[in-house]
C-alpha positions as CSV (number, residue, x, y, z in Angstrom):
1,M,22.3,-4.6,8.8
2,L,21.3,-1.1,7.9
3,G,23.3,0.8,10.5
4,L,20.4,1.4,12.5
5,G,22.2,1.2,15.8
6,N,20.8,-1.5,18.3
7,S,17.2,0.2,18.9
8,I,14.5,2.0,17.4
9,T,11.2,3.6,18.3
10,G,10.0,1.8,21.7
11,G,13.3,0.5,22.5
12,A,12.9,-2.8,20.3
13,A,15.8,-4.7,19.3
14,L,16.0,-4.6,15.4
15,D,15.5,-8.5,15.2
16,D,12.4,-8.1,17.3
17,F,11.3,-5.1,15.4
18,T,7.4,-5.5,14.0
19,P,5.2,-2.2,12.8
20,A,3.5,-2.7,16.4
21,S,6.6,-1.2,17.7
22,L,5.5,2.2,15.5
23,G,2.8,2.7,18.4
24,S,0.1,5.5,17.6
25,T,1.4,6.6,14.2
26,L,0.3,3.1,13.1
27,L,-3.1,3.3,11.6
28,A,-3.4,0.0,9.8
29,W,-1.4,-3.2,9.6
30,Y,-2.4,-6.0,7.0
31,Q,0.0,-8.7,7.9
32,F,1.0,-11.6,5.7
33,D,-0.7,-14.8,6.4
34,T,-2.6,-13.3,9.6
35,G,-6.1,-12.7,10.2
36,Q,-7.2,-13.8,6.8
37,T,-10.6,-15.5,6.8
38,N,-13.0,-16.1,3.8
39,L,-16.5,-17.3,5.0
40,S,-18.8,-19.2,2.5
41,G,-22.4,-18.0,3.0
42,T,-25.0,-16.1,1.1
43,D,-23.7,-13.7,-1.3
44,G,-23.7,-10.0,-0.1
45,N,-24.1,-11.2,3.6
46,A,-21.9,-11.2,6.5
47,D,-22.2,-15.0,6.6
48,N,-20.1,-14.7,3.3
49,E,-17.5,-12.1,4.4
50,M,-13.7,-12.4,3.3
51,K,-11.6,-10.5,5.9
52,W,-8.0,-9.6,6.4
53,E,-7.8,-8.4,9.9
54,D,-6.2,-5.0,10.5
55,Q,-3.3,-5.7,13.2
56,S,-2.8,-2.2,14.4
57,G,-5.4,-2.8,17.0
58,G,-7.5,0.3,15.5
59,S,-10.1,-2.6,13.9
60,R,-9.9,-1.0,10.3
61,H,-10.4,-4.3,8.8
62,A,-10.4,-5.0,5.1
63,T,-13.4,-7.1,4.1
64,Q,-15.7,-8.3,0.9
65,R,-18.9,-9.9,1.0
66,T,-19.6,-10.1,-2.8
67,D,-18.4,-13.3,-4.4
68,S,-17.7,-11.7,-7.9
69,A,-15.5,-8.7,-6.2
70,K,-13.7,-11.2,-3.8
71,P,-9.9,-11.5,-4.4
72,T,-8.0,-14.7,-3.3
73,F,-6.0,-15.6,-0.4
74,T,-3.2,-17.5,-1.6
75,S,-0.4,-18.9,0.7
76,G,-0.8,-15.8,2.9
77,Y,-0.8,-13.4,0.3
78,V,-3.9,-11.6,-1.4
79,D,-3.9,-12.2,-5.3
80,F,-6.2,-9.5,-7.3
81,E,-6.8,-10.8,-10.8
82,E,-6.2,-8.2,-13.8
83,T,-9.3,-10.0,-15.5
84,S,-11.8,-9.1,-12.7
85,A,-12.2,-5.2,-12.5
86,S,-14.3,-5.5,-9.5
87,D,-11.8,-7.3,-7.1
88,R,-11.1,-5.2,-3.7
89,L,-11.4,-5.1,-0.1
90,G,-13.3,-2.5,1.4
91,I,-11.7,-0.8,4.8
92,V,-14.2,-0.7,7.4
93,T,-13.7,2.1,10.0
94,G,-16.2,4.3,11.8
95,D,-15.6,7.1,9.4
96,G,-15.8,4.9,6.2
97,A,-12.2,5.1,5.3
98,I,-8.7,5.6,6.5
99,R,-8.2,9.2,6.8
100,L,-4.8,10.4,6.6
101,G,-4.5,14.1,7.6
102,A,-7.9,14.5,9.6
103,T,-6.7,16.3,12.2
104,S,-3.7,18.3,10.4
105,G,-5.4,18.8,7.2
106,T,-2.7,17.5,5.4
107,D,-1.9,14.0,4.0
108,A,1.5,13.5,5.6
109,C,1.9,9.8,5.9
110,T,4.1,6.6,5.2
111,I,2.9,3.5,3.1
112,I,5.0,0.5,3.0
113,M,3.9,-2.2,0.9
114,A,5.4,-5.6,0.0
115,V,3.7,-6.4,-3.7
116,R,4.4,-8.1,-7.1
117,R,2.9,-7.0,-10.2
118,E,2.1,-10.0,-12.2
119,S,2.1,-8.2,-15.5
120,I,2.9,-4.7,-17.2
121,G,0.6,-3.1,-19.7
122,Q,-2.2,-1.6,-17.7
123,E,-2.7,0.7,-15.3
124,G,-3.4,-0.9,-11.5
125,R,-4.3,1.0,-8.5
126,I,-3.4,-0.7,-5.2
127,L,-5.0,2.0,-2.9
128,G,-8.5,3.7,-3.8
129,S,-10.9,6.2,-1.8
130,S,-14.6,5.7,-2.5
131,N,-14.5,7.9,-5.8
132,S,-10.8,8.2,-6.9
133,E,-7.5,6.4,-7.1
134,V,-4.9,7.0,-4.3
135,F,-2.0,5.0,-5.0
136,G,-1.0,2.7,-8.1
137,F,1.0,1.9,-10.9
138,G,0.6,3.4,-14.5
139,A,0.6,1.3,-17.5
140,N,4.1,0.7,-17.9
141,N,6.9,-0.5,-16.0
142,N,8.5,2.6,-14.5
143,T,5.2,4.9,-13.5
144,I,3.6,5.5,-10.1
145,I,0.6,7.5,-9.6
146,T,-0.4,9.5,-6.7
147,K,-3.6,11.4,-5.9
148,S,-5.1,13.3,-2.9
149,T,-9.0,12.6,-2.2
150,G,-10.0,16.3,-2.8
151,G,-7.5,16.7,-5.7
152,T,-8.6,17.0,-9.3
153,T,-5.6,15.7,-11.1
154,I,-3.4,12.7,-11.0
155,N,0.2,13.3,-10.1
156,E,2.3,10.9,-12.6
157,L,6.1,10.2,-12.1
158,A,8.2,8.2,-14.2
159,A,11.2,6.7,-12.5
160,A,14.6,6.5,-13.8
161,D,16.3,3.2,-14.5
162,W,16.8,1.2,-11.4
163,N,20.2,0.4,-10.0
164,G,19.2,-1.6,-7.0
165,N,20.8,-4.8,-8.1
166,G,23.9,-3.3,-9.2
167,S,22.9,-3.0,-12.7
168,A,20.5,-0.5,-14.6
169,T,17.1,-1.9,-15.2
170,E,13.5,-1.1,-15.4
171,P,12.0,-0.4,-12.1
172,F,9.1,-2.9,-12.0
173,I,9.5,-6.0,-13.5
174,A,6.5,-8.3,-13.8
175,G,6.7,-11.5,-11.3
176,E,9.0,-9.8,-9.2
177,D,8.5,-9.5,-5.3
178,F,9.5,-5.9,-3.9
179,V,8.6,-3.6,-1.1
180,L,7.7,-0.1,-2.1
181,T,7.8,2.9,0.6
182,Y,6.0,6.0,0.2
183,T,6.2,9.0,2.3
184,R,4.5,12.1,2.1
185,D,5.5,15.3,4.4
186,T,3.3,18.2,5.2
187,D,4.8,20.2,2.5
188,G,3.5,17.8,0.0
189,E,7.0,16.8,-0.8
190,Q,6.9,12.6,-1.7
191,L,9.6,10.2,-1.6
192,F,9.9,6.4,-2.9
193,F,11.9,3.8,-1.6
194,K,12.2,0.6,-3.3
195,N,13.6,-2.2,-1.0
196,N,15.3,0.6,1.2
197,I,16.9,2.4,-1.3
198,A,15.5,5.9,-2.5
199,M,14.1,5.9,-6.1
200,T,14.7,9.0,-8.6
201,F,12.5,10.2,-11.4
202,D,12.9,11.7,-14.7
203,T,9.7,13.4,-14.7
204,E,6.7,14.6,-12.7
205,S,3.3,15.9,-14.1
206,N,0.8,17.7,-11.9
207,P,2.1,18.2,-8.5
208,L,0.0,16.5,-5.6
209,A,-2.6,18.7,-4.3
210,D,-2.7,19.3,-0.4
211,G,-5.3,18.2,1.4
212,E,-6.7,14.8,3.2
213,V,-6.3,11.2,1.8
214,D,-9.1,8.7,2.3
215,I,-8.2,5.2,1.8
216,A,-11.2,3.0,1.3
217,F,-10.2,0.0,-0.9
218,L,-7.3,-2.2,-1.3
219,G,-6.6,-3.7,-4.6
220,A,-8.8,-1.0,-6.5
221,H,-9.1,2.3,-8.1
222,K,-12.8,3.3,-6.2
223,G,-15.9,1.7,-5.2
224,S,-17.4,0.8,-8.5
225,D,-16.2,-1.6,-11.3
226,N,-13.0,0.0,-13.2
227,V,-10.5,-0.4,-15.8
228,K,-7.6,0.0,-13.3
229,A,-7.6,-3.1,-11.9
230,F,-4.4,-4.2,-9.9
231,D,-3.0,-7.4,-11.2
232,G,-0.8,-8.9,-8.7
233,R,-0.3,-9.8,-5.2
234,I,-0.1,-7.6,-2.0
235,Y,1.9,-9.3,0.9
236,E,1.7,-6.8,3.5
237,M,0.6,-3.2,3.7
238,I,1.4,-1.0,6.4
239,I,0.2,2.8,7.0
240,C,1.1,5.4,9.3
241,D,-0.3,8.8,9.5
242,T,3.1,10.7,9.6
243,V,6.6,10.6,7.9
244,L,8.5,7.6,9.6
245,S,12.1,8.9,11.2
246,T,14.7,7.1,8.6
247,S,15.5,4.4,11.2
248,N,11.9,3.7,11.6
249,R,11.3,3.5,7.9
250,Q,14.2,1.4,7.3
251,A,13.3,-1.1,9.9
252,T,9.8,-1.2,9.0
253,T,10.7,-1.8,5.2
254,S,13.1,-4.5,6.2
255,Y,10.7,-5.9,8.3
256,A,8.2,-6.0,5.2
257,M,11.1,-7.4,2.9
258,S,11.6,-10.2,5.0
259,K,8.2,-11.1,4.4
260,V,8.9,-11.7,0.6
261,G,12.3,-13.3,1.4
262,L,14.4,-10.1,0.7
């Protein structure tokens, strides 16, 4: 389908591909309609835990025990509400976060997410650290936000009109399911792909600082309530600690696209 040949990493046939085929580079995999539980117990306690289990084998589960901060599991995806600025799932690891670049000192990565923006008009962060945003959308329909954990400025990129459907349109439309793929190499070069097609950008402010990236939350800016709540759905999230080869990036993106019928 994508001109990848008959095999990819690990020798898996394209039709049989899942992110598990990526091996040790796969840091976390939150899979559609898999490993999702929501206990109903005492608010704040373990018997009240919502959990989206990490399918990578690394046990980096995304959890929430506070009722007021729980998003909603709906038909296999996680629904985050704009009206609830506290909605978030926290990443449980021995380090307290998923640490990209902890060994190399860079934040080289590939992050693939199948998502939907329910509304346009306010900033919405999809990934956050303990004290800052990591990745998300600006308030309008063409802006992507990125930031290193140790950086002091936000990198804001304004995407050009999107031509993926054969005619120019706004890159992000409320109610649209899509797969956004983000890569960053050891030199800090960032690339973005929507539904396996490269995106271009009209402007970029504040080039991203080098350094580690800590991912501690899904669907939130940081650990406390904030006004940058993500209003939308996360169907699937795949996080790797290197820039995937073109064939593996395309195969993983195609896998994620299949989860939203693309």
